[in-house]
C-alpha positions in Angstrom: 96.0 -68.0 -118.0 93.5 -70.9 -118.2 94.6 -74.3 -119.2 94.0 -75.5 -122.7 91.8 -78.5 -123.2 92.5 -81.0 -125.9 90.0 -83.6 -127.3 90.6 -86.5 -129.5 87.7 -87.9 -131.6 88.3 -91.4 -132.8 87.2 -92.2 -136.4 87.4 -95.0 -139.0 86.1 -98.4 -139.8 82.4 -97.4 -139.8 82.3 -94.5 -137.5 80.0 -91.8 -139.0 79.5 -89.1 -136.3 83.0 -87.9 -135.9 82.4 -84.5 -137.6 79.4 -83.7 -135.4 81.2 -84.8 -132.3 84.2 -82.7 -133.0 82.0 -79.7 -133.8 80.2 -80.0 -130.4 83.5 -80.3 -128.6 84.6 -77.0 -130.1 81.3 -75.4 -129.3 81.7 -76.7 -125.7 85.0 -74.8 -125.4 87.7 -77.3 -126.2 90.7 -75.4 -127.4 92.1 -78.2 -129.7 90.0 -81.0 -131.3 91.6 -83.6 -133.5 89.8 -86.2 -135.5 92.2 -89.2 -135.5 91.7 -92.4 -137.5 92.1 -95.6 -135.6 94.8 -96.9 -138.0 97.0 -93.8 -137.3 96.9 -94.9 -133.7 97.5 -98.5 -134.5 100.5 -97.6 -136.7 102.0 -95.3 -134.0 101.6 -92.2 -136.2 99.3 -90.6 -133.5 99.1 -91.2 -129.8 96.4 -90.6 -127.2 98.9 -89.1 -124.7 98.5 -85.4 -124.2 94.7 -85.3 -124.8 92.2 -84.7 -122.0 89.0 -86.0 -123.5 88.7 -89.1 -125.7 85.5 -89.2 -127.7 84.2 -92.5 -129.2 81.5 -91.4 -131.6 78.5 -93.3 -133.1 78.5 -95.3 -136.3 78.7 -99.0 -137.3 82.2 -100.3 -136.5 83.1 -102.9 -139.0 79.4 -103.1 -140.0 78.6 -104.6 -136.6 79.1 -107.9 -138.4 80.3 -109.7 -135.2 77.9 -107.8 -133.0 77.9 -104.1 -132.0 81.5 -102.9 -131.8 82.9 -106.4 -131.0 85.5 -106.2 -133.8 86.5 -102.7 -132.8 87.1 -103.8 -129.2 89.3 -106.7 -130.4 91.3 -104.3 -132.5 92.1 -102.1 -129.5 92.8 -105.1 -127.2 95.0 -107.0 -129.6 96.7 -104.5 -131.9 100.2 -103.6 -130.6 102.1 -100.4 -130.8 105.8 -100.5 -129.6 105.2 -103.9 -128.0 102.1 -102.8 -126.0 98.4 -103.4 -126.8 96.8 -100.3 -128.3 94.3 -100.4 -125.4 97.2 -99.7 -123.1 97.1 -96.1 -124.3 93.4 -95.9 -123.2 94.4 -97.3 -119.8 97.2 -94.8 -119.5 94.8 -92.0 -120.4 92.4 -93.1 -117.7 95.1 -93.6 -115.1 96.2 -90.0 -115.7 92.7 -88.7 -114.9 91.5 -88.4 -118.5 87.9 -88.3 -119.6 86.2 -90.7 -122.0 82.7 -90.4 -123.6 81.2 -93.1 -125.9 78.1 -92.4 -127.9 75.9 -95.1 -129.4 78.4 -97.3 -131.2 81.1 -95.7 -129.0 79.1 -96.8 -125.9 78.9 -100.3 -127.2 82.6 -100.2 -127.7 83.2 -99.1 -124.1 81.0 -101.8 -122.8 82.8 -104.5 -124.9 86.1 -103.2 -123.7 85.0 -103.6 -120.1 85.4 -99.8 -119.4 81.8 -99.7 -118.2 80.5 -100.2 -115.6 83.6 -101.7 -113.8 81.7 -102.9 -110.8 83.8 -105.9 -109.9 86.4 -106.1 -112.7 89.2 -104.0 -114.1 89.0 -102.5 -117.6 89.3 -105.2 -120.2 86.8 -107.6 -118.6 83.2 -107.4 -119.8 80.4 -107.0 -117.2 77.6 -106.2 -119.7 76.8 -106.2 -123.4 74.3 -104.7 -125.8 72.0 -106.7 -127.9 69.1 -106.2 -130.4 66.2 -103.9 -129.5 63.1 -105.6 -128.1 61.2 -104.1 -131.1 63.4 -106.1 -133.4 64.1 -103.1 -135.6 66.3 -100.1 -135.9 64.9 -97.2 -133.8 65.3 -93.7 -135.1 63.4 -91.3 -132.8 63.8 -88.6 -130.2 63.5 -89.8 -126.6 62.9 -88.2 -123.2 65.6 -88.6 -120.5 65.8 -88.1 -116.8 69.1 -87.7 -114.9 70.2 -89.1 -111.6 71.5 -86.2 -109.5 73.3 -88.6 -107.2 75.5 -90.1 -110.0 79.2 -89.4 -109.8 79.2 -88.8 -113.6 81.2 -85.7 -114.6 79.3 -85.3 -117.9 75.7 -85.1 -116.4 76.4 -82.7 -113.5 73.5 -80.2 -113.1 71.3 -82.0 -115.6 67.8 -82.9 -114.6 66.1 -83.9 -117.8 66.7 -83.6 -121.5 65.6 -84.8 -124.9 68.0 -86.5 -127.3 67.8 -88.5 -130.6 68.5 -92.2 -130.8 69.4 -94.2 -133.8 70.4 -97.8 -133.2 69.4 -101.4 -133.7 71.4 -102.9 -130.8 70.8 -100.7 -127.8 69.4 -103.1 -125.1 71.7 -103.4 -122.2 72.2 -106.9 -120.8 74.2 -107.3 -117.6 76.2 -110.5 -116.9 74.3 -110.9 -113.7 71.4 -109.4 -111.7 73.9 -108.6 -109.0 75.8 -106.3 -111.4 72.6 -104.5 -112.4 71.7 -104.1 -108.7 75.1 -102.6 -108.0 74.9 -100.2 -110.9 71.6 -98.9 -109.6 72.7 -98.9 -106.0 75.9 -97.0 -106.7 74.2 -94.5 -109.1 76.3 -95.6 -112.1 73.4 -95.1 -114.5 73.4 -91.3 -114.9 70.6 -91.2 -117.5 67.3 -93.1 -117.9 64.7 -93.2 -120.6 61.5 -91.5 -119.4 58.0 -90.7 -120.4 56.8 -87.3 -121.8 56.9 -85.7 -118.3 60.5 -86.8 -117.8 59.8 -87.5 -114.2 60.7 -91.2 -113.8 62.5 -94.0 -115.6 60.4 -96.2 -117.9 60.7 -99.6 -119.5 57.7 -99.0 -121.7 58.1 -98.9 -125.5 58.5 -96.6 -127.3 59.7 -94.2 -124.6 62.3 -96.8 -123.8 63.3 -97.6 -127.4 65.2 -100.8 -126.8 64.0 -102.5 -123.6 67.1 -101.8 -121.4 66.4 -102.9 -117.8 65.3 -100.2 -115.4 65.2 -97.8 -118.3 69.0 -97.3 -118.3 70.1 -95.1 -121.2 73.8 -94.8 -120.2 76.5 -95.9 -117.7 79.5 -94.3 -116.0 82.3 -95.9 -114.0 82.8 -95.3 -110.3 85.1 -92.3 -110.9 82.5 -90.6 -113.1 85.1 -89.8 -115.7 84.1 -92.6 -118.1 80.6 -92.2 -119.6 78.7 -93.9 -122.3 75.1 -93.5 -123.6 73.0 -94.8 -126.5 71.3 -91.4 -127.3 73.3 -88.9 -129.3 74.1 -85.6 -127.4 76.1 -84.3 -130.3 72.7 -84.3 -132.2 71.3 -81.6 -130.0 73.7 -78.8 -129.9 71.3 -76.0 -130.8 67.6 -75.6 -130.1 66.8 -75.7 -133.8 67.9 -79.4 -133.9 64.9 -80.3 -131.9 61.8 -81.4 -133.9 59.6 -79.2 -131.7 61.8 -76.1 -131.7 59.2 -73.9 -133.2 56.4 -74.8 -130.8 58.1 -75.7 -127.5 60.0 -73.7 -124.9 63.5 -75.2 -124.9 66.0 -74.0 -122.3 69.7 -74.0 -123.0 70.4 -76.4 -120.2 68.3 -79.1 -121.9 70.8 -79.2 -124.8 73.1 -82.2 -125.3 75.8 -79.6 -125.6 75.7 -79.3 -121.8 77.2 -82.8 -121.5 80.3 -81.7 -123.5 80.5 -78.4 -121.6 80.7 -80.3 -118.3 83.5 -82.4 -119.6 85.5 -79.4 -120.9 84.9 -77.5 -117.6 86.1 -80.5 -115.6 89.2 -80.9 -117.7 90.1 -77.3 -117.5 89.9 -77.2 -113.7 91.2 -80.7 -112.8 93.7 -81.9 -115.5 
């Protein structure tokens, strides 16, 4: 009998993609998917233990009033449950081999929490941030992406290229030093890059790169490959009819964002 896979989708305080993210987790084969509000975790009514996949969906945590996901990160770091920081539950989840995916605002949250990229520091210490797009405006468009086959990222295994929607105003990655950016690229901790229409190589050119992230980086993973965050929305491309060109382009199933979640569920079923 195969092992059941459980996913927790965090919601509340401005998150607005929890329903789509939970739906895609179910389509990907997760046996149990719970949408849990952050205040239920903070109050101790729900706990992260027992779940295999933690999903941090997109949205606008606390209106992004202190910067993208900054207040959300502070809530996890400084709220206490049973005398321990709420963030300790995330650390326990990771230490036990659990998976984490952060999408858009969820990616911003992972970066602010120091979960990504973890080059020189442990979780909880920031090595990067995300700031306003170079265009100075909110970007709502589909983008082309190319994947790094050498990345340790669990979520992007087998992917070569794909299209996904973006919708963000603060999506430009800024690393605390050029040395950290260099290490990210050297260690293949950038699993996805923005690319031109042929999806053959990373690009920094607008609008294919919608925010100006260096080297065209669209997402990051940690050295284990089990923690993954990206600005594009894979939960927005779970069926070929989601794509704006679905009636006039040949779209293979492996190009769907759903594949990212299928990889996670498959890994959890075999390894956790």
